[in-house]
N, C-alpha and C positions, 0 to 999 in steps of 0.2 A: 227300229218301228216302234209303234206304238202296238202296244196288245189288243188281238182283235178283240177280245172276251173284252177287256174294257172298255174300248171305244163302245159293243156294243149293250154294254150296261148302263154307260156315263156318258151316253152321245151328249146333253145339254152342256155338261160338265167339259166334255173337251171342246166344245163351239165356244163356249167363254173364255176357258184359260188359253183358248189360242189365240183370243184378239186380243193378248197385252201382246203378241207376237206382231201383232199386223194382217192375223191369216185369217179369212176367211174360210170355217171350214163347215160352213152349213149343208151346200151340196154334197161337197165330200162324203160326211155321216152319215148325209142322210139316207144318201146313195148306198152305204154297205149297207144300214140297217135295214132300209127295204132288200135288198140283194139277199141277206142271210132271214129275213118273214119267206121270201122265197123258196131259200134254198130248207128250212124249216119245212115248207108246203111238201116238197117235193120230196122231204125223207120220209115224212108220215105217206104217202102215197107209194114209194117206193117200198118201203116195211110191209104196207100194204100189200100191194103185188105180190112179194115173197112169200108172206103168210099164205096167201090166196092162193098162187102157185104151190106149195107146198101138202096145202090139206088134198087140190084137186089130184096132185100127184098120188097121196095114201089111197083117193077116190077110185081112181083109175085101176087100182092094183084090185079093189073089190070087185068093181064093174066086171073085171076082165074074168075072177075067179069065177063069177057067177054067167058067164058067156053074155053079155049086154054087150058086143064088141061096138055096135053102132054109138050108144053111149059113151063108151070109153075112148072112138074117137073122136067124138066131137068136144071132149072135156082134154082129150091131148089137143087139139085143137086152139083151146084155149089157155091153155099151158103155154103153146107158144106165140099168142099174140101178148098172154104179160111177158113172158121173156124181150120183146118186142120193147115192150111198156117200159119196163126196168131201164134194155139200155139205152133208150131216150133220157128218162131222169138222170141214170148216172152221168149221160152226156153233159145235159143242162146244169147237172152238180159241180161238173169239173169246168164248167164253165163260169160258172157264177162265181167257184173258187179264183180262180183270175183276173175275174173283174174286180171282183174286190183287193187281191196283192194287188192291182195294180192304184185301186183307192188307196191304198192303207200306204203306201211310197210317196204318193201325195202330201200326207197330214208330215208335221214339223215333230219333234218333241214337244211336251207341256212344260212349258216354265217352270220353273220353282217359285211360291208364294214369294219370296223378299221380290222377284224382278218385278220392275217398274215399269208401268206403260209410257210410251218413247217413240220417236221415229228412227230416229239416229245416234253417231253419237257423241252430237250435241245433250242430249241429253240423258245420258251417263250417270252413274252418282260416286262421287270422289269418294272413295269409304276410308284413304290411310293416304297423307303429304307424309315424308320424313326426307332430311337432310336438308343441306342451304345450299341455296340456289345462288352459283359465283356471278359477280357481277359481268358485266360484257362490257371488254376493253377497245378504244375506239381501233385498236391494233388486232382485236381479234380475229382471226379466219375460221371459216367451216374446214369440216374436215377433208372437202375433196382438193380445197390448196394447198391443205398441209400436208395431205396424204401426196400433190404433187411435188411441196418443197422439201420432204424428206425421200421420196422417191418409194412410197410405200405400200402404193396400190396405182394401176395404170390402168388408167379407164379405157382410157384407146388403144389400147393396145387388145381389151377384152373385145372390144368390136373390131377390128381385123381380124380376129382369129372365130369368135361366134357372131357375137352383136350387140345391140345396148342390153347392159342389164347382168354382163358376164364378167366381173371386171378378173386383174390378174393382180396378186397379193405378189410384192415378193421383196424380199431383205428380212430386216424389220414387221416390216408388215405383216408378211407369210407365219416369221417366227411365233410372232403376237396371235393370231390366227388360232397353231396349234397350243399356244400356251393357253388361254380361252378354254378350247375344249376339255385339254385335259386335266385343269382346274374343274370344270365343272362336275367332267365326269368322277373327277376323286372325292369334289363334294358331296355328292348325289351317293356314291355309294359308301362313305362316311356313313348316311343316313340309313340304309338298308336297302338299295336299289342292285337288284345286280347288272351289270353289262350285258348290253346284247351290240352284237352288228350283223344290222339286218342287210338285207337285196334291198336295191337302192333303187328296182322294180318291182312291180306286184303285178299280179293278175284281177281279171273282174269279180271273181269272187273279192278277195279281198278288200278292194273298191269300195264295193258294195257294200260288205262287212261292217266298215266304220264308215258308212254317210256321204262317198266322195263319190259314188256312185249311185242310181243315173242320172245326179241334177246337176253334178259339177265337170263334167267331161270336159268341158270348153277353159278349164282354167288347169288342165293338168297336160301335161308333152306325153303323146299318146306315140308307142312303137306299131305299129301299123302292122308290121308283117309276123309279130309275135303274137297284137292282142294285148301287149304290157303297158303301163302304164311307167312315166317316171313316177317318184313318189314325192305327196309335195310337204311330206313330213316324217318322219320318223314315228311318230302313231302310229300311223296306216301299219307296219310290215310289224311291228311289235306289238299294240295288239288281238292284229290278226295270229299272233302268238296259238292265241286260245280258242280260235274258230273251230266248232266240232267238238271241243272239247267239256267236259262234264270234269270238276274241281272237288278234291272232298273237304271239309267246310275247314278241316284243320290246317288245311294249306292255305288258308286266307290268311294277311291281304297276300296278294303276287306284286312283287316293286320289281321295276327294269327301266335303265337307262338305254339311253341311245345316243350314241353322237352319228350323223347323215348330213350328205349333202340335200339339202333337198330344192326343189325343181317348180317355176310356178311362174304361167304362163301372163298373171297380170293382166288379162289383154283388155285395155284401155285407159290402161297408167299412162299421164302423160302429165309434162309440166313442171314447175318448181318443184314440185312437195317429191317431185321423185329422180330429186339431181343425186350423185355422189350414190352413199350406200341406203340412201330411204329407202328405196324400195326397187330390189334385184328379182332377177330370173332364178338363178344360181346362189343359192345364200349356204352356210353351215349352222346348226342349231343343235344344241342339246337337248334330248324329251325326255321326261320322265313320265309311267304309265301305271297306274294302280288297278287292278282288279280286286274289289272287297265284295264285302255281305253288304244289301240294301244298310241296314241297321248302321252301317259306321260311315258311311258313304260322304255325309258330308261333315261329320270328324274330320274323317281323313283328307276332305277340300281343303280344311283350313289348315289342315299339317302343312300342306301340300301349295297352298299360299306362302305361310309361315317360311315355309322354305326354300324359297324361292324370293321372300323378302331378304332370307340372311345371304343371299349368290349376290343381291345390289348392293346391299350394305357394304359386304366387303369387297367391293370395288368401287366404294367411296363415293355413288353416283347419285346424287339424288332424285326421289321417283316419286310416283304417286301408286293409288291403286283404285280400281275404279268397279264397281257393279254395273254389268251392261245392261241396258235398261233391254225390253223387249223386239224392238226395231231392230237394235244392234246384234241380239245376240244371233249365234248360229243355226242352222235349221236340226242340227243333232244336239247341239247342248241345251239343258236342263238352267244351270246358274254357268257365269263366263265371271272369273275375276279380269281386266286385263292392269299390266303391268308397264308405267311408263316412266321413262326416265328425259330428266331435263338437258334437252342441247343448247348448251349459253350460244354458243358464235351462230345459232338459227336461233335461236329466243322462240323456242317448242316443246312440245314434250314427243316422244315417241316410241311406240310402244314397242317391248322387247320379249313380251311374252303373253301368253293366255294361259289360265288354267280352269279345266271346267269340269263339270260334274256331268254326264250323259245317263245318268241312271240307270235304266235295264235297256235305251232306247237301243244304242248298239249289240247288246248282248241279244235280243231279240234277232237281231241280225248275222248275227255269229253264230248264234246256236250257242253261245256260253251259258252255259251250268254250274250250278255247285248241289252239293248231295251233303246233309247233315245227318250225322250219325243218328241212326235209326228210327228216320222217315226216311218214306218210300221215293213220298214226292219230290221232282227235282224244280229246282227255284232258281232265278235269271240270277247274275250275278251281276253290280253294278263298275261301270269302268270310267276311272278316269285319267286324264293326264294335263301334262302342264309343258311349255318350256320352258327350260333352264339349262341357259339358256341361248334365245336367238342372235347369235353373234353380231348382224351386219350392225344397229344401230347401236348397240351397246360400243363398239371399235369408235363410229362418228361420236355419240357421248364421249368415248376417251379421251379421244382424238381435242374435240372442242375445249372443254372442260378442265384439261391437265397441260393446255398447253401455256408455256413459259419461253422468257427471252432467253433460256437457254437450251429448250428442246421442249417434249413432251413428256412428263412425269407417269413414269408406272406405277398404281397403286402396290402397296408392300405386299398383299396377297397374291401378286401376280411375279413379283421379280423373283424367287424358287424355281416358275416355271418359264419365264424369259432368258433368267441370267444377265438380265442389263433392268436399269431402274432408269433409264430415259433414254430418247429417241432423239439422235440431234443430228 
C-alpha cells in the first residue's frame, strides 16, 4: 500500500499519477488528508489535556499541604474530567486510524513515469519482438487437437474428475510438463536464484501482504474451514517469506525461485479464447522473486526481463515484450512487462509471463524493511517478481509451432530433460 506520509505530503501528485491507472483518487485522498488534519487537532487537544492534568496534580499536592481541602477536591474533579476527555480523544484517535487504514487500502500503487495512459490491453506498447513467426499450413492443428491425436492431454477426463479448466496430462504430455519445470528451475538457479518449495495454501495475512486481499477474494479458491486460500501464484508464499522481517542491507538482493501449481477461479471466463490450455483453473508455473534496495530495483527489473527473454529464446519460440499501459496495470504494480509467444495454429499471441516491479507497495503491507550499516532508520525494500515461466501457453505454442508430418519436435534445450526429441 502507499506510504501514508507520502499521501499526506503529496496529495495532488497521488491524484494525478493515479489518473494514469484510470483511478479517481480525489475523494479518497481528500478524506485521508481531512482525517489526518482532525487527528493532528485531536493530538494537540489530548497533549494539552495531559499537560493540564499534570500541572493540576502538582497543585493538588500543594493545596493539601496548605490544608485547602475544598480547593484540592475541586482540582481532583477537574483532573477526572480531563481523564475522561483524554479517553474520548484516544477513542476518536483510534477511530481515525481505522478509517484512514481502510481508505489507504483503496489506493492502487502509483505507476512508474514510463507507464502510458490507456484503457486496456489494446493500448499496451510493444517494446521488443524476436524470432520468426512460422507460416500456418493448411493442415496445422490447434494444440487441443494435437493433444488428443498424440494422447498428451485429456481435457474431458479432467472435467469428469473435477471440472472444466483442470486438464489431465498423460504420457509424453506429463513428461513434457516435468521437463519444462526442471528446465526453468535449473536455468533460474544458474542465474543465482535459491530454489524454494512453498506451501500451496496461504492464510489471510499472506494474501494481504502481496495484495491479493482484500480486493481479489473472488479470483481465489477459499478453503473455508481453515480460512486458507489456494495460491494463485508462488509469488504469494515466496514473497511472504520476508513478512515482518528486517534484513541487513548486505544480504540484498535476495533471489528466490519456486515451482508450484497455481489455482485461479477465472470467474466469467468463457468462449473460444479459453479453449484447451489458453485459460485454466489449475496450472503449473515457475516464479522468480527478488527483494532489493530501492536504488537498484529498476536495474533489477531489466535484468529479470532479460532473463525471461533468454528462457523463451532457448525454447525457440517467437515472442514479444509489451510494456503495460495504466489501464492494464495491476493494482499492486508500478511497472509491468508482459511476454507473449506466438501460437501459429491459432494465429495469435499468448501471454506466458509478467515481470513486475512493485516498488515498496508490497513491502509496506508486509512490513518488509532493511537496515543499512551505521544507519538507525529502517527503509522499505522493493519487491519484484516474474513468471519464468507459466507452462500452459508455452506448451500450446510448442505443440502448434513445432508440428510436422512426423510428429511434434522438441526444442534442443529440452531434449536432455524429456529424453526424447519427437512426440509421435
